[in-house]
C-alpha positions in Angstrom: -4.9 -367.5 3.6 -7.5 -369.5 1.4 -6.8 -370.3 -2.2 -7.7 -367.4 -4.4 -10.1 -369.4 -6.6 -13.1 -368.6 -4.3 -15.5 -365.5 -5.1 -15.1 -363.2 -2.0 -17.3 -360.8 -0.6 -17.1 -357.9 2.0 -18.3 -354.6 3.0 -15.7 -352.0 1.9 -17.0 -349.1 4.2 -16.5 -349.1 8.0 -19.4 -350.6 10.2 -22.2 -348.7 11.2 -24.7 -346.1 9.9 -23.6 -343.9 6.8 -24.8 -342.1 3.7 -23.2 -344.8 1.6 -22.4 -348.3 2.0 -20.4 -350.4 -0.3 -20.1 -354.2 -1.0 -17.4 -355.4 -3.0 -17.1 -358.6 -4.8 -14.4 -360.3 -6.5 -13.7 -363.5 -8.2 -14.8 -365.9 -11.0 -18.6 -365.8 -10.1 -18.8 -362.2 -10.3 -20.7 -362.0 -13.6 -23.1 -364.6 -12.5 -23.7 -362.9 -9.1 -24.1 -359.5 -11.1 -26.8 -360.9 -13.5 -28.5 -362.5 -10.6 -28.6 -359.5 -8.4 -29.0 -356.9 -10.8 -30.7 -358.4 -13.8 -28.1 -357.9 -16.1 -24.0 -357.4 -16.2 -23.5 -353.8 -16.1 -21.1 -352.2 -18.7 -17.4 -352.2 -17.6 -16.2 -349.4 -15.9 -19.3 -347.3 -15.7 -21.4 -346.5 -12.9 -24.9 -347.8 -13.5 -28.0 -347.3 -11.5 -29.6 -350.5 -10.4 -32.0 -352.3 -8.1 -30.0 -354.7 -5.9 -32.5 -357.8 -5.8 -33.0 -360.5 -3.3 -33.5 -364.2 -4.0 -37.1 -363.9 -3.7 -37.3 -361.3 -6.1 -37.9 -358.2 -3.9 -35.3 -355.3 -4.0 -32.9 -355.2 -1.1 -31.6 -351.6 -2.0 -31.0 -349.3 -4.7 -27.9 -347.6 -6.1 -24.9 -347.5 -8.4 -23.4 -350.6 -9.6 -19.6 -350.6 -10.9 -18.2 -353.9 -12.8 -14.4 -354.1 -13.7 -13.7 -357.1 -15.7 -10.4 -359.1 -15.2 -7.6 -358.1 -15.5 -8.4 -354.4 -15.2 -9.4 -354.1 -11.7 -8.0 -353.8 -8.1 -7.5 -357.4 -7.6 -6.6 -358.4 -11.2 -10.2 -360.5 -11.1 -13.7 -359.7 -12.0 -14.7 -357.2 -9.5 -18.5 -355.9 -8.9 -19.0 -352.9 -6.4 -22.5 -352.3 -5.1 -22.9 -348.8 -3.7 -26.0 -348.5 -1.9 -27.3 -346.7 1.3 -25.2 -347.2 4.4 -27.3 -349.0 6.7 -25.9 -352.1 8.4 -29.1 -354.3 7.9 -29.0 -353.4 4.1 -25.1 -353.9 3.7 -25.6 -357.4 5.5 -28.5 -358.4 3.5 -26.3 -357.7 0.4 -23.4 -359.8 1.8 -25.7 -362.7 2.6 -27.2 -362.9 -0.9 -23.7 -363.0 -2.5 -22.8 -365.7 -0.1 -26.1 -367.6 -1.1 -25.0 -367.3 -4.7 -21.6 -368.8 -4.1 -19.2 -366.5 -2.7 -17.7 -366.4 0.8 -16.9 -363.7 3.1 -13.4 -362.3 2.7 -10.7 -362.6 5.3 -8.7 -359.1 6.3 -6.8 -357.7 3.6 -7.7 -360.5 1.0 -8.6 -358.1 -1.7 -5.2 -356.5 -1.5 -3.6 -359.9 -1.2 -5.2 -360.9 -4.6 -3.8 -357.6 -6.0 -0.5 -358.6 -5.0 -0.7 -362.5 -6.0 -2.0 -361.3 -9.4 0.9 -358.7 -9.9 -1.4 -355.7 -9.9 0.9 -354.2 -7.0 4.2 -355.5 -5.1 4.3 -356.2 -1.3 5.7 -352.7 -0.7 2.6 -351.1 -2.3 0.4 -353.6 -0.6 1.6 -352.6 3.0 1.3 -348.9 1.6 -2.5 -349.4 1.4 -2.7 -350.3 5.1 -0.2 -347.4 5.9 -2.4 -344.8 4.2 -5.7 -346.0 5.8 -3.8 -346.0 9.4 -1.8 -342.6 8.6 -2.1 -340.6 11.7 -1.0 -337.2 10.1 -0.9 -335.6 6.7 2.9 -336.1 6.4 2.4 -340.0 7.2 -0.5 -340.1 4.5 1.5 -338.3 1.7 4.3 -340.7 2.5 2.3 -343.6 2.2 0.8 -342.4 -0.9 4.2 -342.0 -2.4 5.0 -345.6 -1.6 1.5 -346.7 -3.0 2.6 -345.1 -6.3 5.6 -347.3 -6.5 8.3 -344.6 -5.5 9.7 -346.9 -2.7 9.4 -350.1 -5.0 11.1 -348.2 -7.8 14.2 -347.2 -5.6 14.2 -350.8 -4.6 14.3 -352.1 -8.0 17.0 -349.4 -9.1 19.4 -350.9 -6.2 18.4 -354.7 -7.3 19.5 -353.7 -10.8 22.9 -352.2 -9.7 23.4 -355.4 -7.7 22.6 -357.6 -10.6 24.9 -355.8 -13.0 27.8 -356.1 -10.3 27.2 -359.8 -10.1 27.2 -360.1 -14.0 30.5 -358.2 -13.9 32.1 -360.5 -11.0 30.8 -363.9 -12.6 32.1 -362.7 -16.0 35.7 -362.5 -14.1 35.1 -366.0 -12.8 34.2 -367.5 -16.4 37.3 -365.9 -18.1 40.0 -366.6 -15.4 42.9 -366.4 -18.0 42.4 -362.7 -18.6 45.5 -360.6 -17.4 43.3 -358.0 -15.7 42.4 -358.8 -12.1 38.8 -357.6 -12.2 38.0 -358.1 -8.6 41.0 -355.7 -7.7 40.4 -353.2 -10.4 39.4 -349.6 -9.5 36.2 -349.7 -11.8 34.7 -352.7 -9.6 35.7 -350.7 -6.4 34.0 -347.5 -7.7 30.7 -349.4 -8.5 30.6 -351.2 -5.1 31.0 -348.0 -3.5 27.9 -346.6 -5.5 26.0 -349.5 -4.5 26.9 -348.9 -1.1 26.1 -345.1 -1.2 22.8 -346.0 -2.8 21.7 -348.6 -0.4 22.7 -346.0 2.6 20.7 -343.5 1.2 17.6 -345.8 0.9 18.2 -346.8 4.3 18.2 -343.2 5.6 14.8 -342.7 3.7 13.4 -346.0 5.0 14.3 -344.6 8.7 12.4 -341.6 8.3 9.2 -343.4 6.8 9.3 -345.9 9.6 9.0 -343.0 12.0 6.0 -341.6 10.3 4.4 -344.9 10.0 5.1 -346.8 13.2 6.6 -343.9 15.2 8.4 -344.4 18.6 7.7 -345.6 22.0 8.5 -343.8 24.9 8.2 -345.0 28.5 7.9 -342.6 31.4 9.7 -344.1 34.4 10.9 -343.0 37.9 10.0 -343.2 41.7 6.7 -342.7 42.8 5.4 -339.0 42.6 8.2 -338.1 40.1 5.7 -336.4 38.0 5.4 -339.0 35.4 1.3 -338.9 35.1 1.4 -335.0 35.0 3.9 -335.0 32.3 1.9 -337.6 30.3 -1.1 -335.2 30.5 0.9 -332.2 29.4 2.3 -333.9 26.3 -1.1 -335.4 25.5 -2.7 -332.1 26.1 -5.7 -333.6 28.2 -6.1 -335.5 31.4 -5.5 -338.7 30.3 -3.9 -340.0 33.7 -5.0 -339.6 37.2 -2.7 -337.3 39.0 -2.7 -337.3 43.0 -0.1 -336.5 45.8 -0.6 -340.2 47.1 2.5 -342.5 46.0 1.5 -345.6 43.9 -1.5 -343.9 42.2 -0.5 -345.6 38.8 -0.4 -349.2 39.3 -0.6 -350.4 35.8 0.8 -349.3 32.3 -0.9 -346.5 30.8 -0.9 -345.8 27.0 -1.5 -342.4 25.4 -0.7 -341.9 21.7 0.3 -338.1 20.5 1.7 -336.5 17.5 5.1 -334.6 17.4 5.1 -333.0 14.0 3.5 -335.6 12.4 5.5 -338.4 14.1 3.1 -340.8 16.0 4.6 -341.2 19.8 3.3 -343.9 22.0 3.8 -342.7 25.7 3.7 -345.3 28.6 3.1 -344.1 31.8 4.2 -346.7 34.4 4.0 -347.5 38.1 6.5 -345.9 40.2 9.7 -347.6 40.9 11.0 -348.1 44.8 11.8 -350.9 46.8 9.0 -352.6 48.7 5.4 -352.4 48.0 2.2 -354.5 48.2 1.5 -357.3 45.8 -0.6 -354.9 43.1 2.4 -352.3 43.3 5.1 -355.0 42.8 3.1 -356.4 39.9 2.9 -352.8 38.4 6.6 -352.2 38.7 7.4 -355.7 37.1 5.1 -354.5 34.0 6.9 -351.0 34.2 10.3 -352.9 33.6 8.9 -355.2 30.8 7.6 -352.0 29.1 11.1 -350.3 29.2 12.6 -353.4 27.8 10.3 -352.9 24.6 10.7 -349.2 24.5 12.7 -346.8 21.9 13.6 -344.5 24.8 13.0 -344.2 28.4 12.5 -340.8 29.9 13.4 -341.2 33.5 11.7 -338.5 35.6 13.2 -337.1 38.8 11.6 -334.6 41.1 13.7 -331.5 40.8 12.9 -330.0 44.1 13.2 -333.4 46.2 16.1 -335.2 44.3 18.3 -332.4 42.6 21.3 -334.9 42.4 19.3 -337.5 40.6 20.1 -340.0 43.0 17.0 -342.0 42.1 18.5 -342.5 38.6 21.6 -343.6 39.9 19.9 -346.2 41.9 18.1 -347.5 39.1 20.8 -347.2 36.4 22.0 -350.8 36.5 18.6 -352.1 35.9 17.9 -350.3 32.9 17.7 -352.4 29.4 21.3 -352.0 28.2 20.0 -351.3 24.3 17.5 -348.5 25.4 18.5 -345.1 25.6 17.8 -343.2 28.5 17.1 -339.4 29.0 16.9 -337.8 32.6 13.8 -335.4 33.1 13.7 -333.0 36.0 10.1 -332.4 36.6 8.5 -329.9 38.9 10.7 -327.0 37.6 8.3 -324.7 39.0 9.2 -325.7 42.5 13.0 -325.0 41.9 14.6 -322.1 43.9 16.2 -319.5 41.6 19.5 -320.6 40.5 19.0 -324.1 41.5 19.8 -326.6 38.9 19.8 -330.3 38.4 23.0 -332.7 37.9 22.9 -335.8 35.9 26.4 -337.2 36.2 27.2 -336.6 32.5 23.6 -337.9 31.2 21.5 -336.1 28.8 18.6 -334.0 30.9 15.9 -331.7 30.5 14.2 -329.5 33.2 10.5 -329.2 32.7 7.3 -328.3 34.5 3.9 -329.9 33.7 2.2 -327.1 35.5 3.6 -324.3 33.4 4.7 -325.9 30.3 8.3 -324.6 30.7 10.8 -327.2 28.9 8.2 -329.1 27.1 9.1 -327.8 23.5 12.6 -328.7 24.1 11.6 -332.3 25.3 9.5 -332.8 22.3 12.3 -331.5 19.9 14.9 -334.0 21.8 12.5 -336.9 21.1 12.4 -336.4 17.3 16.3 -335.7 17.2 16.8 -338.8 19.2 14.7 -340.8 17.0 16.4 -339.6 13.9 13.7 -337.7 12.5 14.9 -335.0 9.9 12.2 -332.2 9.5 11.4 -332.5 5.6 8.2 -333.7 3.9 9.5 -334.0 0.3 10.5 -337.4 -1.0 9.5 -339.0 2.2 8.3 -342.6 1.9 6.2 -345.1 4.2 8.1 -348.0 5.4 8.3 -350.7 8.1 10.6 -352.4 10.5 10.9 -355.4 8.2 12.1 -353.1 5.5 14.5 -351.7 7.6 15.9 -355.0 8.5 16.0 -356.1 4.8 18.0 -353.0 4.0 20.3 -353.6 7.0 20.9 -357.1 5.8 21.6 -356.1 2.1 24.1 -353.6 3.2 25.8 -356.4 5.3 26.2 -358.5 2.4 27.4 -355.7 0.1 30.1 -354.6 2.6 31.2 -358.2 2.9 31.3 -358.4 -1.0 33.8 -355.1 -0.9 35.8 -356.8 1.8 36.1 -360.2 -0.4 37.4 -358.1 -3.6 40.5 -357.6 -1.5 41.0 -361.3 -1.3 42.8 -363.1 -3.8 40.9 -365.7 -5.7 37.4 -364.9 -3.9 35.4 -364.3 -6.7 32.9 -366.9 -6.1 32.4 -365.5 -2.6 31.9 -362.1 -3.8 29.2 -363.3 -6.3 27.5 -365.2 -3.3 27.5 -362.1 -1.1 26.0 -360.2 -3.9 23.4 -362.8 -4.6 22.3 -362.9 -0.9 22.2 -359.2 -0.9 19.6 -359.4 -3.9 17.6 -362.0 -1.8 17.5 -359.9 1.1 16.4 -356.8 -0.8 14.0 -358.8 -2.6 11.9 -359.5 0.7 10.6 -355.8 0.3 8.8 -356.0 -2.7 8.0 -359.7 -2.1 10.4 -361.6 -4.3 10.5 -365.1 -2.6 8.7 -364.0 0.4 7.4 -366.8 2.6 3.7 -367.7 2.8 3.9 -367.4 6.6 5.1 -363.6 6.3 2.4 -363.0 3.8 -0.3 -364.2 6.1 1.0 -361.9 9.0 1.3 -358.8 6.7 -2.3 -359.2 5.4 -4.0 -360.2 8.5 -3.4 -356.8 9.9 -5.5 -355.1 7.2 -9.1 -354.3 7.6 -11.9 -356.3 6.2 -12.9 -355.3 2.9 -9.5 -353.9 1.6 
C-alpha cells in the first residue's frame, strides 16, 4: 500500500446513477482543496450547502460539504466529504478536480487502512467494516456491527491482559529462585492457567460462530451422473439455477450458487457426475469436481435411491474422497421409492430427500447447520474470519504447552516463553506486530472509497 502522506480521493457511493453521490477526500491537502473547490473552508463537523467549483470557475455541482479536521475524523486525518447528485459524470468531475489539485485516487480499503494506521480502530474492527458491508443476513450484519463497536477486540484484550499477568507471575518466580515456594507448581498458578484456557476456549467458540456468519460454508454436491445433484441444487436455492435433463453428463463444469440457511451463507457447488470413462470435456469436469471436493467444508454425495438403494456408488468412490472433508450421503428421488423401501449407507450419515416434493429438505438444511457447528442464537455473536480462528488456535496451543511445562521442574523460562508466544499469536487479531504483507491482503479486499 502507498505511504499515507498523500492526499487521497474516491467516490464513497457505489458506481452508477443515484439520488446522492459522495466524494471523500483525506490527507494534508484537504484544507487547500476545500478552499479552492468551495471558496472557503467549511466549519468543522457541520453540513454546509456549497457550490462545488471547477478549475475554470464554473460550478460542477451543488450540495452539502462536511469537513472533519484531524484527528477527529474516520481516518484520523483532515477529511472532506462532498455530497452532491449521484451522476457518474458529476462524481468523476469532482474526483478529477481533486486530483488536479494534488490528490491521488485511493486504492481499495485505503481510507479504512489509514484509520487503522492512525489508531482510530484496530485490525479486527477494520475487518468488521468490510464484513458489515458484505453481510448477507441481518444476523451477520448485527455480528459485524458488534465487532465494529469493539466487542470482539475487548474480549481479545481481556485475554491478552490475563496472559500478561500470568507472564509477570511466572517471571517473578524466575527472578526470585531462592524462595521456598515453588511458584510453578502451586495451585494458584494452575487455577489461573485453567481460567485463561477457559477464556480462550469461549472466545474460540464465539469466533467459530462469527466465522460461519461472515464466511459461511462450502458444500459440494457430488455423485454419479443423473444422481439428482442439479435438481437438489435448484430445490435448495429455490429457483432453477442449474439445467436438469435425463441425459447423463448434462453438468460439465462446477456451478456455484449462494443460499442462506438461518442467516448462514452456504456456497453450493454442483459438479460433473463421477463415473469411469467419458469424453475429454467430461473428464475435465470430473477433475474439477474432485478439486472442488478437496476445498469444501462438506460433501453431499448423492445416490439415486431408486437405482442404487445400497449406495454402491458411494462405496466405489469412498477411497477417493479427500480425507479431511466429511461426507454425508443423500438419497435423492425419494418420491420414486416403493413403500417401505429404504436406503443403506454402511454406517455413514445419510438423508433421504426428494427435490420434486421437498421431502427431507428441511432435515438436510438442519444437518448442514449442525455439522458446521452453528448454534441458533443471536445475542452476543461477533463477526470473525478464518485468520482469527487460526490465531486463537495458536494461542490455545501455547497456553496448553505452558500448562504442561508447569509440571516440569525448573521450566520457568519455558513457561514464560510459551505465554509470550501465546500473546504474540493473539496480537495478530487486533494487528499488534502484523506484517505489511498481511495488511495489504486484508485491505485490498475492501471496496474503493472505504
